[in-house]
N, C-alpha and C positions, 0 to 999 in steps of 0.2 A: 491374220494368222500367224502362228508360233515360227519365229520366237517374236519378231516385230521391231527388234532390235536396227533393222534396215531404213526403217520408215526415217525420213530425216524430221527433225523435231519443226522445220519451216511449215510441214504440212500437217502440222497436231491441229495450227486454229480453223483448216479447211476440214478436217473431220468432227470438230466440234462443232461447224457449223451443219456438217450433215446432219449430225443427228439433233442438236439444238434447237437450230431454225429451221431447217428443211423439212424433221419431224423422222430422217432417217434411221434403219435400224443396225444396228454395227453387231458381229457373231465376231467373238475371238477364243481363239484358245491358247491353253497351258502359256507359256514363257511371255506370251502381249498380255497379259495380265501386269508383269512389270514396268513393261515399256510402252506399252497403249495405256492402257484403260487407268493403271494409277497419275499417270500423265498430264493427261488430257480428261477424265473424270476420276476426278479425287474425290476421295471421303466418302467411297461407298464398298467398296471390295479391295484386297489387296495380299498381297504374297505374306505368308506368314513366317518367309526364310528358312523353312524344312525346304530337302528335297528329297523325294520319293523313290525308291526305287524300280528296277523293271516289274511288273507286279499288276498280276489281274484277281481285282477286285470285285464283291459282290456289291450291287449297289439297289438302293430303296426307292421306290416313285413317293413323294411327299402328297402331289398335288395330281392326283389322277386324272380330274375334271379340268383340269386347267389344256386349253386350245394346245397349247404345245405338247403334250402329251395323249393329246387324241387316240384313243384306240389304241393304245402301247398297252398300258395294263391289262385288258381282256384279251389281247392277242398273246401277251408273252406266258398267259396262264394257261393256253391251248395244251392239250397233252401232247401233240408233234414236235412241241419244242423241247418238251423233258429227254425227247430221246438223244438230241445234240446238244444238250446241256450238262455242264459238269454236275457227279451227282451229289454235288453239297450246296448246290444252287438250290434256293426255294422258288415255291412255283413263281412267287409272284416277285423275283429277283431275277436281274441277269447281269452277267459280268463286264467290266469295264477296262481297258488296258491301261493301264498307267506306263508311258515309257521311262526310262533311264532319268530322273529328275524332271520331276514332274512339278511342277510348282500347287501345294495346296492351296486354296481359296479362302481368306478369311473375311468374314461380313463384318463389316466396321458399322453400319447403318441400316437401321430397320427399315427404309423402304425397300431392303432387298427380298426380293423372293426366291426363296431354296425351291427349284422344283423336285431335285433328285440329290438323294445325299447317299454316302455310304459310312456305313461304322467300322467296314475297316480300316478308311482313310484317317478316320476320326483318331480310333486308336494309336494306328503307326506314327500317324505325323502331324495329328492335333488339329485337324477341318477336316467338316464332314462333306462341305458341298462337293456336286459334280458337274450340274447344271443349275447356274443362276441367272437372274437380270434382275433390272433396275429400270426405270423410266428418267427420261432427263430431259430437261424443256418443258415447255408449253405446248409443242406441235407434234406432239406422240412420237417422239423421238426415243428409244429404248438402245440400252447394251445388255448384251446374251454373251456369256463368258461359260464357257467349259471347260473343265482341269483334261489336259491331258488332250488327243486328237480323236476325230471323228472318225476316222479310219480304223479301226478294233480289229486288226486282225487276229489277233490273240484274244480275241473277246468272246468267242466263240459264234455261231449260228445265231443265237437268239440274243447277242449283244450286238451285233452287228445289224440285226431287221429294226432293234428298236433305234439305234444313232440315226438309220435311215429315215425311219421312219420321224422320229423328232424332226428333224433338218427340214424333211417334207414341211410339214404340220407349220414350223413356222415360216418357211416362204409362202406357203399356203395364206397362213394370215395376214402378212405383210400386204402381200400381194392383194388378197379381199379386201381389207383398209383400202388402197389404197386407190380400187378402183369399184368402191361402193358398192361390194358385193359380201352379203353376209351369207353363211349355209347355217342348214340345221348339221348336228351334231351325226357323227359314223353311229348305227349301232353294231358292235360284232366287227366292225371295222372288216380287212380282207377277209376276216373268217370266214364271214357271210358270204361273198363271192366263191368259196370255193364249194358250196353247198347248193346252186342252184337250182334244186328239185325240189329241195324240203322247203319250200314257202311259194305262199301262193304272188302272182303278178300285182302291184299295186293300181288301184285304180285310181285313173288321171281324176283330178277335181276342176274344177268350172269356176269352181271361188277359192278366194285366200284370206284365212283368216290369220291376224297379225294378234302375237302375243309373247308373253318373254322372253319365249323358246324358241321364237320362228322372228326372222326379223327383216323384212323387205328387201330386196336387193335395189339399188339404183334406179335400174333399168330392166321394164320388161324383157328387152333380148339379152340381159345376160344372165350367163349360166356358172357352174362352179368350174372354176380353172381346173386344166388339165395339166400336165408334166408332160417334158419333153428332155428328151437325153444331147446332149451336144456331143455330135461326134467328129472325130478330125477325118479330113478327106484326104486319101491318094491321088496326089495331081495326075497319077499314072491312069487312074480311074477311067473308062472310056466312058464312062456317064459324066466326066465332068470338066468342063471346058472354060481354059483362062478367059474367055470372052463373057463368062457369069460375070453378075456385078455384085456388090456387099451391099445385101439390103439396108447398111447402118449407114456406108459413105455414098455409097450407088458408085462409088469406081469399079474397073475389074482386075481381075488377075495378070493381066498381061504380062508387065515389069515387077512384082511381087515374090520376094524370094522367100518370104514366111510364112506359119504353120496357117492351112484354110480349114476353118469348124463350119459344120451346117448343123442346124437343128433335126433331130431325126423325126420328128412328125409331120412337118411343113416341107423338108428338105433346101429351106432359104440358106445362104451361107455367108459367113461373115470373115473377114480379115481377123488375126490372133487379139490384134489391139482392138480392136470395134467390137469384138465379141467380150471382149475386157468391161469396155463400155457399156456396153445393153447389158450384161450381165447386173448392173447395178441398178438396173431398173428393173430385173428377176425374173421379166418375160420375153420370149421372140417378139421381135417388132414385125414380124408378118402373122403368125397364128396367135401369139397374145398365150403362148403356155407357160407354166415354169420351167426355165433353162435349169436342169440338176446335171453335173459331170457324171 
């Protein structure tokens, strides 16, 4: 995350190894472009030397069918969002908050994929990428970078929703790939959930036909990965016991003085450091759901 300048250079080889050799995915934001991406993965994207103002800009989706953007375009075009969006926002756009002195992204390698751009950033500060990524190494490694941050307090409800959905899609794609799960693209995404009475329940099929659009999971017992929120535990909560054990390290909380967290889905608890390590895996160690702050 931004700014990234506190990460010691001695850690750079480990980050490079994580992506290049282990096939990890790295998500960076704003100033980490200069301090992390340019230093560890040179030759793909770089800071163009400009610094933005504190501004809210309109964003355009370049590749609506990309897995990272699954459901975003169809959802933000719903009429319900227009009432909660600035009048100058087009139906297929959403607002993105640029914090003061955000770093515009300059693409210097054709291997970089730009998924979201902004004409307003291009006009004022010389470059248009908002969300881009590139693959690195031969093990499936990927570096994903966004201008500014994903907590869009000033971007409006539509922008906040788009940001949350994009991050969920990225996590879902990586976890699904790691666990050998592939999924059918969602149709209409969450908008369909709000109208349960308007369609018939699907018929269960006894056979599975594989084609280019539907991929077979590696295990017949696996389903789509769910999500779970990370919740900080109040040590005074009567439902909490210091005798409980962290699912990651196996130790209790008797002499522990730091923060304690749990997976809201299954209730499994973690020491703060253990949770930070487990998040690198992407899922809860107990229930397997994608962990989200």
